[in-house]
Each structure stands twice: as C-alpha cells, then as structure tokens.
SEBABA-742146 format. One record per residue (C-alpha): x, y, z. Coordinates in steps of 0.1 Angstrom, whole numbers, plus 2048, in hexadecimal, padded with zeros to 3 digits. Layout:
% residues N
{rec {X Y Z}}
...
***
This chain:
% residues 318
{rec {7FB 67C 836}}
{rec {7F0 69D 845}}
{rec {80B 6B5 852}}
{rec {809 6C7 874}}
{rec {81A 6E3 885}}
{rec {815 6F8 8A5}}
{rec {81A 71E 8A4}}
{rec {832 72B 8BE}}
{rec {833 74D 8CF}}
{rec {84B 75B 8B5}}
{rec {832 751 89A}}
{rec {817 768 8A7}}
{rec {80A 77F 88C}}
{rec {81B 76B 870}}
{rec {806 763 852}}
{rec {7FF 73E 84C}}
{rec {810 73E 82A}}
{rec {830 74D 838}}
{rec {830 735 856}}
{rec {82B 716 840}}
{rec {845 721 826}}
{rec {85F 723 842}}
{rec {859 6FF 84D}}
{rec {86F 6E2 842}}
{rec {862 6D3 822}}
{rec {864 6F0 80A}}
{rec {83F 6F6 804}}
{rec {83C 717 7F0}}
{rec {824 733 7F8}}
{rec {812 72E 7D7}}
{rec {80C 709 7E0}}
{rec {7FF 714 802}}
{rec {7E7 72C 7F1}}
{rec {7DA 711 7DB}}
{rec {7D5 6F9 7F8}}
{rec {7C3 714 80C}}
{rec {7AC 71B 7EE}}
{rec {7A4 6F6 7EE}}
{rec {79B 6F6 813}}
{rec {7B9 6E2 81D}}
{rec {7CA 6FA 835}}
{rec {7BD 6F9 859}}
{rec {7C4 70C 879}}
{rec {7B5 6FD 898}}
{rec {7A0 6E6 883}}
{rec {791 702 86F}}
{rec {799 70A 84A}}
{rec {7AB 72B 845}}
{rec {7B9 740 829}}
{rec {7DE 743 821}}
{rec {7DF 765 831}}
{rec {7D2 759 853}}
{rec {7E5 769 870}}
{rec {7F2 750 889}}
{rec {7F5 753 8AF}}
{rec {808 73E 8C8}}
{rec {7FA 71B 8CD}}
{rec {7E7 71A 8AC}}
{rec {7E6 6F6 89E}}
{rec {7EE 6F8 879}}
{rec {7E6 6DC 861}}
{rec {7E8 6D6 83B}}
{rec {7D3 6B9 82F}}
{rec {7DA 6A4 811}}
{rec {7C5 6A3 7F1}}
{rec {7A9 689 7F5}}
{rec {7A4 68E 81B}}
{rec {783 69B 826}}
{rec {782 6C0 822}}
{rec {76F 6DB 834}}
{rec {760 6F7 820}}
{rec {77C 70E 813}}
{rec {77F 72F 827}}
{rec {76B 74C 81A}}
{rec {77E 763 803}}
{rec {776 77D 7E9}}
{rec {770 771 7C5}}
{rec {791 76E 7B4}}
{rec {799 78A 79C}}
{rec {7AF 788 77D}}
{rec {7CF 79B 781}}
{rec {7ED 7A2 76C}}
{rec {80B 78B 771}}
{rec {81F 7A9 77E}}
{rec {806 7AD 79B}}
{rec {80D 78A 7A9}}
{rec {821 789 7C9}}
{rec {83C 773 7BB}}
{rec {843 789 79D}}
{rec {83F 7AD 7AB}}
{rec {862 7BB 7A6}}
{rec {871 7CD 7C4}}
{rec {883 7ED 7BC}}
{rec {897 7F2 7DC}}
{rec {8A4 815 7E1}}
{rec {8B6 80C 802}}
{rec {8B4 7F0 81B}}
{rec {8C2 7ED 83E}}
{rec {8BC 7D3 85A}}
{rec {8A0 7E9 867}}
{rec {88D 7F6 848}}
{rec {88A 7F4 823}}
{rec {881 811 80B}}
{rec {871 808 7EA}}
{rec {864 817 7CA}}
{rec {841 809 7C7}}
{rec {835 806 7A3}}
{rec {812 813 799}}
{rec {7F8 7F8 797}}
{rec {804 7E3 7B4}}
{rec {7F3 7E2 7D6}}
{rec {808 7E8 7F5}}
{rec {7F5 7CE 80A}}
{rec {7D9 7B5 804}}
{rec {7B4 7BF 804}}
{rec {794 7AA 801}}
{rec {796 7A9 7DB}}
{rec {7BC 7A4 7D9}}
{rec {7C8 78B 7F3}}
{rec {7EA 789 7E4}}
{rec {800 797 7C9}}
{rec {809 7B6 7DD}}
{rec {828 7C9 7E5}}
{rec {82A 7BB 808}}
{rec {828 798 7FB}}
{rec {847 79F 7E6}}
{rec {858 7AF 804}}
{rec {851 791 81A}}
{rec {85F 77A 800}}
{rec {87E 790 801}}
{rec {880 794 827}}
{rec {869 77B 838}}
{rec {86E 78B 85B}}
{rec {859 7A9 850}}
{rec {83A 792 854}}
{rec {83D 795 87A}}
{rec {841 7BB 87B}}
{rec {826 7D4 884}}
{rec {803 7D3 891}}
{rec {7EF 7C4 874}}
{rec {7F8 7A2 865}}
{rec {7EA 7AD 844}}
{rec {7FF 7CD 843}}
{rec {820 7C2 853}}
{rec {83B 7DC 856}}
{rec {82A 7F5 840}}
{rec {832 819 84A}}
{rec {827 82D 82C}}
{rec {80A 821 815}}
{rec {803 82B 7F2}}
{rec {7E3 825 7DE}}
{rec {7E5 80A 7C4}}
{rec {7E8 822 7A6}}
{rec {801 839 7B7}}
{rec {826 831 7B3}}
{rec {844 83C 7C7}}
{rec {857 839 7E8}}
{rec {84B 824 805}}
{rec {85D 819 825}}
{rec {858 7F7 836}}
{rec {865 7EF 859}}
{rec {878 7CE 85C}}
{rec {878 7CD 882}}
{rec {85F 7D5 89D}}
{rec {876 7EF 8AD}}
{rec {879 801 88B}}
{rec {854 7FF 886}}
{rec {84D 810 8A8}}
{rec {868 82A 8A1}}
{rec {85B 833 87F}}
{rec {837 832 88B}}
{rec {83F 84E 8A4}}
{rec {850 862 889}}
{rec {832 860 872}}
{rec {81B 869 890}}
{rec {830 887 899}}
{rec {833 893 875}}
{rec {858 88F 874}}
{rec {857 87B 853}}
{rec {858 890 833}}
{rec {842 884 817}}
{rec {840 895 7F5}}
{rec {82D 88C 7D6}}
{rec {82C 897 7B2}}
{rec {809 89B 7A2}}
{rec {7FC 8A7 780}}
{rec {7DA 8B6 786}}
{rec {7BE 8C4 771}}
{rec {7BB 8E9 76D}}
{rec {7D2 907 772}}
{rec {7D8 910 797}}
{rec {7DF 935 799}}
{rec {7F1 936 7BB}}
{rec {815 92A 7BD}}
{rec {80F 917 7DD}}
{rec {7F4 911 7F7}}
{rec {7E5 8FA 811}}
{rec {7C7 8E2 80F}}
{rec {7B8 8DB 831}}
{rec {797 8CB 829}}
{rec {78D 8B1 843}}
{rec {78A 88E 834}}
{rec {76F 874 83B}}
{rec {761 856 828}}
{rec {748 860 80D}}
{rec {724 857 815}}
{rec {71B 853 7F0}}
{rec {73A 845 7DE}}
{rec {756 82C 7E6}}
{rec {770 846 7ED}}
{rec {77A 861 806}}
{rec {76A 883 807}}
{rec {779 8A5 810}}
{rec {763 8B9 827}}
{rec {75D 8DF 820}}
{rec {773 8F6 835}}
{rec {763 8FB 858}}
{rec {752 8D9 857}}
{rec {753 8C1 874}}
{rec {757 89C 872}}
{rec {771 888 85F}}
{rec {797 88B 866}}
{rec {7AD 8A9 864}}
{rec {7C4 8A8 845}}
{rec {7DE 8C0 838}}
{rec {7EE 8C1 815}}
{rec {806 8DC 80A}}
{rec {80A 8E2 7E5}}
{rec {824 8F4 7D0}}
{rec {820 8FB 7AB}}
{rec {83D 8EC 797}}
{rec {830 8F5 774}}
{rec {810 901 763}}
{rec {802 8F5 742}}
{rec {7E2 8FD 72F}}
{rec {7C7 8EA 743}}
{rec {7DF 8D9 75B}}
{rec {7F8 8E0 777}}
{rec {816 8CC 784}}
{rec {817 8CD 7AA}}
{rec {82E 8C2 7C5}}
{rec {81B 8B9 7E4}}
{rec {825 8B3 808}}
{rec {80D 8A2 820}}
{rec {80E 8AA 845}}
{rec {7F4 88F 84D}}
{rec {7EF 86C 83F}}
{rec {7CA 867 838}}
{rec {7BC 84E 81F}}
{rec {7BB 85D 7FC}}
{rec {7C5 87E 80B}}
{rec {7D6 88E 7ED}}
{rec {7BC 881 7D4}}
{rec {79E 88C 7EA}}
{rec {7AD 8AE 7F1}}
{rec {7B5 8B6 7CD}}
{rec {793 8AB 7C2}}
{rec {783 8C2 7DC}}
{rec {79A 8DE 7CF}}
{rec {78C 8D8 7AC}}
{rec {7AD 8CD 79F}}
{rec {7AC 8A7 7A0}}
{rec {7CA 892 797}}
{rec {7CC 88A 772}}
{rec {7C3 866 76C}}
{rec {7AF 862 78C}}
{rec {78F 850 784}}
{rec {783 84F 7A8}}
{rec {787 874 7AE}}
{rec {77F 884 78D}}
{rec {76A 8A2 782}}
{rec {74E 89E 769}}
{rec {75E 8B9 753}}
{rec {782 8C4 74F}}
{rec {792 8DE 739}}
{rec {7A6 8C4 727}}
{rec {7A0 89F 720}}
{rec {7C0 88C 729}}
{rec {7C6 867 726}}
{rec {7E4 860 73C}}
{rec {7F2 83C 73F}}
{rec {7EE 83D 765}}
{rec {7E3 852 783}}
{rec {7FB 870 782}}
{rec {805 86F 7A7}}
{rec {827 863 7B4}}
{rec {838 863 7D5}}
{rec {85A 872 7CD}}
{rec {86A 87B 7EE}}
{rec {86A 86A 810}}
{rec {881 873 82E}}
{rec {883 866 851}}
{rec {89B 860 86E}}
{rec {8AC 83E 86E}}
{rec {89E 82C 88C}}
{rec {8C1 81F 896}}
{rec {8DA 83A 88D}}
{rec {8C3 859 88F}}
{rec {8D1 864 86E}}
{rec {8B9 876 857}}
{rec {8B5 862 837}}
{rec {8A3 86F 818}}
{rec {899 85F 7F8}}
{rec {88D 86F 7D7}}
{rec {881 863 7B6}}
{rec {880 874 794}}
{rec {85D 878 784}}
{rec {84F 858 775}}
{rec {852 858 74F}}
{rec {82D 85A 74D}}
{rec {82F 87F 758}}
{rec {844 888 73A}}
{rec {82D 874 723}}
{rec {80E 888 72E}}
{rec {820 8A9 731}}
{rec {82C 8A6 70D}}
{rec {808 8A7 702}}
{rec {802 8C8 715}}
***
C-alpha cells in the first residue's frame, strides 16, 4: 500500500528525506534515498530526488515495490566515495554548540553541502542527522544554515546557524565584515615581505574550471581582499597566516596562485614549475580561527585550532 502525506507551512524548505524520516513509521534517510533512486518517491504525482525541497501543500507519496513507476528523477552519475564521506558516517567534531549555532572542525576531504556529483555524504547531512531543525534554516534548501563554507580539501572551523534568527544575525555580521576568519597555508616559494595585501578581483575563469584573479586595475569580477603574514620561511616554501576580508569562492587559492605562491598540494591552482617538488598528504590550507558575536548574548566568541598534523609532516621534509 502506498503511503501519503501533505506538507504543511512549517515544512516549507525541508528536504524530502528529512521530512519523511520525521514521519511515524521509522523509515530511514538511506531507505528514502534508495526508494528515490528507484523512482518510488513522488511529490505532486512527479518522481523526485531525496533532496527535493518541499513547500506548503505538496502531496508526498512513497510507492511500494511492484507498483507502476515513473522514470526516476534525473541525477548525476553516482560516484564511488570512501565510507568516511557518507552522510551517516561523517564524524562531527563539535567545538561548541548552543541553541542558536554550532561550530565544527570540518575534516579535509568532506564537502560542506551537496553538489551535482555528490548528492549526499556531506557535512550538512551529518549536521541535519544531529540537529534536524537545521534543515529549515537559511535561504537555500541545499545549503541550510551554512554561514561559512570551506572547499572540500580544506579543513578547519565552520559555523552553522540552527535558527533563522541566528542565520539572519550572522549573515549581517559576515556582510559587515565583523566576523574574523584566519587560515594557515603552506605555499610554494619564499615570500620576502613579512606581510602584505592581495586585492586581485576574482572572476570565473574562461578557460578552466576554476576562479581567476584579475590583474591589478582590471575591471570585472568581484572585489576580494586577503591579508597575509609570514609565520616562517623555508627553502622553497613559506608558512603563512591569512585573514580574508571578503568571502569569494576559492579566494585564498586564486589569490595565492596569482601571487605566484600557490598553496602546496593544490592541484587546481598549481604552477607548471616550482622550486621544490613536494608531495603533501592533502591541500595545505586550514581554517584555524573564527570569531563572531553571539546572536543572542552579543558576547564575542572565538575559536582556534592547532595546525593539522599534515603541516608538521610536510615541514619536516623542508
């Protein structure tokens, strides 16, 4: 027998798998995913994916095996992923959690939110499993509550809003540059100046699947500002502490590439020739400090992380 539900106003923006998992009967999100892949999950008589965002009044239906099926919804070709990248096994390292927000240490190799090639197995999947209410927060159902985003191969501190009020408050802080964000990066080459600013505008590359930093004085793209301070110099490499005063896609990586000092281990933004050939275990970029005002108390809260052990591993070879 097919099962039916109707989405209410409070379900607007909720993903189908989250909605169904909360219904009586105990169906798990992994079971929902399998049924969606088989074309057995319907909204308003149309087959949908497990990540479909609901709105008030949507008629939700799960059909049983053996009933006539519509063509399964279009989705990217599945890719093989490591077990640790699955949403139900991504460990959450919580640095601090309140009723309004949660601060996490994201591991390298894990996406923050789904994309066309990775519809699940992301950090936000694990967060929603931990705190289901997050699924209804924010402006984008695929990126609920996410206030600070890191590239898949970048590790470090991220903050996720647990309520809409906290989301709006934190969003204003980010827009007004009241949030402090610092990163640690090991880069190719020896930077002679102790500190400096990179202000190349950033736009999408017209030739490669990445962002491109425009020459100084160029128009187009988005303004971006990265301040760097040298922590330590090595032969053929430099350890930097970076503070970003804007939040553009791939900002640090694109800026350092344009500066001719790309991040060690960055295969997307790499130079054809470098002074030293290094084989790091990961991209040598980590978010190590995040500070913001608590949306409820107004208290300034700050979080720091020590360098990932990979930094010591690579530095030991220098």
